[in-house]
Structures are given as structure tokens and as C-alpha cells.
MDTraj code that builds the backbone (N, CA, C; nanometers):
import mdtraj as md
import numpy as np

residues = "MET ALA THR ALA HIS LEU THR LEU ILE GLY LYS PRO GLY CYS HIS LEU CYS ASP ASP ALA ARG ASP LEU VAL SER SER VAL VAL THR LYS LEU ALA ASP ASP VAL ALA ALA PRO THR ILE THR PHE GLU GLU ARG SER ILE LEU ASP ASP ALA GLU LEU HIS GLU ARG TYR LEU GLU ASP ILE PRO VAL LEU LEU ILE ASN GLY LYS VAL HIS ASN TYR TRP ARG ILE ASP PRO VAL ARG LEU ARG ALA ALA LEU LEU GLU VAL SER".split()
xyz = np.array([
    [-0.5022, -1.7791, 0.9534],
    [-0.4027, -1.6777, 0.9856],
    [-0.3403, -1.6235, 0.8571],
    [-0.3154, -1.4960, 0.8535],
    [-0.2577, -1.4297, 0.7369],
    [-0.1100, -1.4659, 0.7225],
    [-0.0624, -1.4572, 0.5997],
    [0.0777, -1.4859, 0.5702],
    [0.1382, -1.3692, 0.4946],
    [0.2587, -1.3318, 0.5325],
    [0.3351, -1.2297, 0.4613],
    [0.4631, -1.2946, 0.4115],
    [0.4792, -1.2958, 0.2800],
    [0.6018, -1.3501, 0.2217],
    [0.6909, -1.2331, 0.1811],
    [0.8069, -1.2240, 0.2435],
    [0.9024, -1.1172, 0.2149],
    [1.0082, -1.1683, 0.1188],
    [1.0369, -1.0895, 0.0176],
    [1.1436, -1.1213, -0.0767],
    [1.2371, -1.0016, -0.0821],
    [1.3630, -1.0262, -0.0496],
    [1.4649, -0.9216, -0.0572],
    [1.5467, -0.9465, -0.1834],
    [1.5448, -0.8501, -0.2739],
    [1.6184, -0.8611, -0.3991],
    [1.7424, -0.7736, -0.3878],
    [1.8581, -0.8350, -0.4115],
    [1.9843, -0.7626, -0.4015],
    [2.0929, -0.8362, -0.4762],
    [2.2150, -0.8234, -0.4264],
    [2.3278, -0.8967, -0.4836],
    [2.4385, -0.9049, -0.3796],
    [2.5247, -1.0038, -0.3920],
    [2.6368, -1.0160, -0.2987],
    [2.7275, -0.8930, -0.3065],
    [2.7812, -0.8532, -0.1912],
    [2.8724, -0.7409, -0.1868],
    [2.8060, -0.6046, -0.1829],
    [2.6762, -0.6012, -0.1747],
    [2.6005, -0.4759, -0.1698],
    [2.5774, -0.4401, -0.0223],
    [2.6422, -0.3339, 0.0252],
    [2.6294, -0.2993, 0.1676],
    [2.4869, -0.2576, 0.2044],
    [2.4155, -0.1923, 0.1128],
    [2.2757, -0.1575, 0.1416],
    [2.1903, -0.2836, 0.1527],
    [2.2227, -0.3847, 0.0723],
    [2.1503, -0.5129, 0.0795],
    [2.1757, -0.5808, 0.2138],
    [2.3010, -0.5762, 0.2600],
    [2.3347, -0.6335, 0.3906],
    [2.2583, -0.5612, 0.5013],
    [2.2534, -0.4287, 0.4937],
    [2.1798, -0.3503, 0.5931],
    [2.0307, -0.3848, 0.5900],
    [1.9758, -0.3976, 0.4698],
    [1.8339, -0.4301, 0.4561],
    [1.8039, -0.5678, 0.5149],
    [1.8905, -0.6658, 0.4875],
    [1.8722, -0.8011, 0.5414],
    [1.8695, -0.7972, 0.6933],
    [1.9647, -0.7266, 0.7533],
    [1.9709, -0.7175, 0.8997],
    [1.8464, -0.6505, 0.9557],
    [1.8012, -0.5448, 0.8919],
    [1.6835, -0.4723, 0.9391],
    [1.5577, -0.5581, 0.9280],
    [1.5402, -0.6249, 0.8144],
    [1.4233, -0.7121, 0.7961],
    [1.4247, -0.8226, 0.9006],
    [1.5396, -0.8845, 0.9214],
    [1.5508, -0.9911, 1.0219],
    [1.5146, -0.9408, 1.1605],
    [1.5586, -0.8206, 1.1928],
    [1.5287, -0.7621, 1.3232],
    [1.3790, -0.7380, 1.3406],
    [1.3152, -0.6801, 1.2396],
    [1.1709, -0.6537, 1.2472],
    [1.0940, -0.7849, 1.2588],
    [1.1300, -0.8844, 1.1793],
    [1.0618, -1.0140, 1.1828],
    [1.0786, -1.0793, 1.3193],
    [1.1977, -1.0738, 1.3753],
    [1.2231, -1.1315, 1.5069],
    [1.1390, -1.0638, 1.6141],
    [1.1304, -0.9320, 1.6093],
    [1.0519, -0.8584, 1.7085],
    [0.9025, -0.8861, 1.6957],
    [0.8566, -0.9196, 1.5748],
    [0.7149, -0.9492, 1.5542],
    [0.6783, -1.0940, 1.5870],
    [0.7768, -1.1774, 1.6096],
    [0.7529, -1.3208, 1.6289],
    [0.6545, -1.3499, 1.7422],
    [0.6564, -1.2707, 1.8466],
    [0.5687, -1.2948, 1.9613],
    [0.4421, -1.2098, 1.9588],
    [0.4231, -1.1318, 1.8549],
    [0.3062, -1.0445, 1.8449],
    [0.1894, -1.1244, 1.7869],
    [0.0852, -1.1417, 1.8654],
    [-0.0289, -1.2223, 1.8204],
    [-0.1010, -1.1589, 1.7009],
    [-0.0819, -1.0304, 1.6789],
    [-0.1460, -0.9627, 1.5667],
    [-0.0680, -0.9789, 1.4369],
    [0.0544, -1.0313, 1.4457],
    [0.1407, -1.0426, 1.3276],
    [0.1034, -1.1642, 1.2434],
    [0.1212, -1.1525, 1.1135],
    [0.0968, -1.2673, 1.0263],
    [0.2119, -1.3674, 1.0372],
    [0.1929, -1.4840, 0.9811],
    [0.3030, -1.5773, 0.9646],
    [0.3925, -1.5182, 0.8557],
    [0.5227, -1.5075, 0.8837],
    [0.6136, -1.4406, 0.7916],
    [0.7157, -1.5393, 0.7376],
    [0.7279, -1.5426, 0.6050],
    [0.8348, -1.6183, 0.5409],
    [0.9264, -1.5184, 0.4719],
    [1.0513, -1.5583, 0.4527],
    [1.1511, -1.4665, 0.3991],
    [1.2432, -1.5403, 0.3034],
    [1.2689, -1.4784, 0.1887],
    [1.3661, -1.5332, 0.0944],
    [1.4476, -1.4189, 0.0353],
    [1.5667, -1.4537, -0.0100],
    [1.6508, -1.3572, -0.0791],
    [1.6711, -1.4031, -0.2220],
    [1.6724, -1.3071, -0.3132],
    [1.6977, -1.3355, -0.4542],
    [1.8066, -1.2398, -0.5010],
    [1.8973, -1.2911, -0.5810],
    [2.0064, -1.2101, -0.6333],
    [1.9802, -1.1717, -0.7781],
    [2.0052, -1.0461, -0.8102],
    [1.9906, -1.0015, -0.9487],
    [2.0970, -1.0664, -1.0373],
    [2.2020, -1.1217, -0.9776],
    [2.3061, -1.1877, -1.0557],
    [2.2631, -1.3258, -1.1030],
    [2.1595, -1.3805, -1.0408],
    [2.1122, -1.5148, -1.0748],
    [1.9877, -1.5138, -1.1618],
    [1.9347, -1.3977, -1.1922],
    [1.8076, -1.3892, -1.2638],
    [1.8109, -1.2680, -1.3570],
    [1.8148, -1.2931, -1.4855],
    [1.8261, -1.1845, -1.5834],
    [1.7084, -1.0872, -1.5763],
    [1.5889, -1.1383, -1.5520],
    [1.4719, -1.0508, -1.5437],
    [1.4814, -0.9572, -1.4230],
    [1.5213, -1.0129, -1.3071],
    [1.5393, -0.9288, -1.1886],
    [1.6507, -0.8274, -1.2113],
    [1.7578, -0.8696, -1.2776],
    [1.8708, -0.7811, -1.3058],
    [1.8255, -0.6617, -1.3884],
    [1.7519, -0.6897, -1.4953],
    [1.7054, -0.5822, -1.5828],
    [1.6071, -0.4889, -1.5109],
    [1.5197, -0.5485, -1.4318],
    [1.4143, -0.4695, -1.3672],
    [1.4646, -0.3860, -1.2492],
    [1.5575, -0.4430, -1.1696],
    [1.5927, -0.3793, -1.0421],
    [1.7389, -0.3369, -1.0280],
    [1.8182, -0.3433, -1.1329],
    [1.9617, -0.3148, -1.1226],
    [1.9922, -0.1852, -1.0485],
    [1.9212, -0.0798, -1.0784],
    [1.9491, 0.0511, -1.0186],
    [1.8742, 0.0741, -0.8865],
    [1.7943, -0.0215, -0.8444],
    [1.7068, 0.0004, -0.7291],
    [1.7398, -0.0839, -0.6063],
    [1.8343, -0.1766, -0.6154],
    [1.8574, -0.2682, -0.5032],
    [1.9132, -0.1956, -0.3820],
    [1.8793, -0.2466, -0.2651],
    [1.7901, -0.3588, -0.2391],
    [1.6434, -0.3200, -0.2576],
    [1.5654, -0.4194, -0.2950],
    [1.4216, -0.4038, -0.3108],
    [1.3555, -0.5055, -0.2185],
    [1.2582, -0.4609, -0.1422],
    [1.1839, -0.5517, -0.0554],
    [1.0414, -0.5638, -0.1075],
    [1.0000, -0.6876, -0.1319],
    [0.8639, -0.7165, -0.1744],
    [0.7879, -0.7797, -0.0581],
    [0.6634, -0.7433, -0.0438],
    [0.5732, -0.8098, 0.0508],
    [0.4634, -0.8724, -0.0333],
    [0.4552, -1.0042, -0.0267],
    [0.3571, -1.0794, -0.1062],
    [0.3624, -1.0399, -0.2540],
    [0.4854, -1.0240, -0.3042],
    [0.5062, -0.9977, -0.4459],
    [0.4939, -0.8532, -0.4891],
    [0.4588, -0.7644, -0.3974],
    [0.4447, -0.6230, -0.4313],
    [0.5584, -0.5433, -0.3678],
    [0.6112, -0.4468, -0.4425],
    [0.7225, -0.3653, -0.3919],
    [0.6780, -0.2895, -0.2675],
    [0.7547, -0.3089, -0.1610],
    [0.7319, -0.2330, -0.0378],
    [0.8256, -0.1131, -0.0331],
    [0.9532, -0.1356, -0.0709],
    [1.0518, -0.0286, -0.0591],
    [1.1738, -0.0574, -0.1448],
    [1.2425, 0.0503, -0.1828],
    [1.3714, 0.0440, -0.2506],
    [1.4788, 0.1027, -0.1591],
    [1.6005, 0.0655, -0.1815],
    [1.7217, 0.1198, -0.1201],
    [1.7283, 0.1042, 0.0312],
    [1.6600, 0.1849, 0.1056],
    [1.6663, 0.1772, 0.2527],
    [1.5285, 0.1414, 0.3074],
    [1.5293, 0.0447, 0.3987],
    [1.4047, -0.0030, 0.4567],
    [1.3815, 0.0684, 0.5901],
    [1.2646, 0.1261, 0.6067],
    [1.2281, 0.1915, 0.7322],
    [1.1620, 0.0871, 0.8223],
    [1.2199, 0.0600, 0.9406],
    [1.1661, -0.0452, 1.0262],
    [1.0236, -0.0176, 1.0752],
    [0.9899, 0.1063, 1.1021],
    [0.8554, 0.1408, 1.1494],
    [0.7535, 0.1164, 1.0375],
    [0.7885, 0.1586, 0.9180],
    [0.6989, 0.1395, 0.8030],
    [0.6829, -0.0091, 0.7706],
    [0.7920, -0.0861, 0.7785],
    [0.7852, -0.2299, 0.7519],
    [0.6977, -0.2993, 0.8546],
    [0.7169, -0.2678, 0.9815],
    [0.6358, -0.3291, 1.0869],
    [0.4874, -0.3000, 1.0637],
    [0.4564, -0.1752, 1.0330],
    [0.3162, -0.1378, 1.0090],
    [0.2595, -0.2124, 0.8883],
    [0.3374, -0.2242, 0.7834],
    [0.2918, -0.2951, 0.6631],
    [0.2663, -0.4420, 0.6927],
    [0.3529, -0.5025, 0.7731],
    [0.3344, -0.6434, 0.8079],
    [0.2108, -0.6633, 0.8954],
    [0.1862, -0.5724, 0.9869],
    [0.0675, -0.5841, 1.0710],
    [-0.0606, -0.5600, 0.9921],
    [-0.0527, -0.4855, 0.8825],
    [-0.1703, -0.4643, 0.7980],
    [-0.2062, -0.5897, 0.7179],
    [-0.1087, -0.6769, 0.6959],
    [-0.1327, -0.8011, 0.6233],
    [-0.2250, -0.8918, 0.7031],
    [-0.2094, -0.8879, 0.8348],
    [-0.2853, -0.9817, 0.9190],
    [-0.4304, -0.9425, 0.9357],
])
top = md.Topology()
chain = top.add_chain()
for i, resn in enumerate(residues, 1):
    res = top.add_residue(resn, chain, resSeq=i)
    for name in ("N", "CA", "C"):
        top.add_atom(name, md.element.get_by_symbol(name[0]), res)
traj = md.Trajectory(xyz[None], top)
């Protein structure tokens, strides 16, 4: 079975990051019963805890990575995210 590892890069107090987290959680929850969906893992990383992430993504947060590759910056589109996750499988 395919695996999709999602990484949300942001920082505390970022309202767009909070919105992105909620949206990603919603999409993942809705895909949980879809037999075509990959196994999905999710982690959050803060640019305040990692100098390299801070330098690379300071102006772009939130950033969502799928299996280490940038999927989207700033606002996450739920339809596009769902389609990208189903393509992983």
C-alpha cells in the first residue's frame, strides 16, 4: 500500500497555518475510509525551531509538503490536496 507523508511547515500564531492544519485534517479524515487512498501520516514543523526551514520558508508559510515535495504555499485547496493524495496511491 502507498504512503503519503504530509508535513505542514508554519509557526505558532499564524492564522493561515491554523487554517491549513484544519483543512489538511479534514481532507485526511474524509479519505480515511476511501480504499483508494494511501496510508497518510502527518507532522507539523515550525520555522521557529529550525533555522534552515526559517530561511527557506519564512515568506511562504504555511507550506504543505507531500512526501518531501512542496504541494502548496499559503492556502491549501482541499480538492487539489485530495486529488494529489489519491495520485500517491
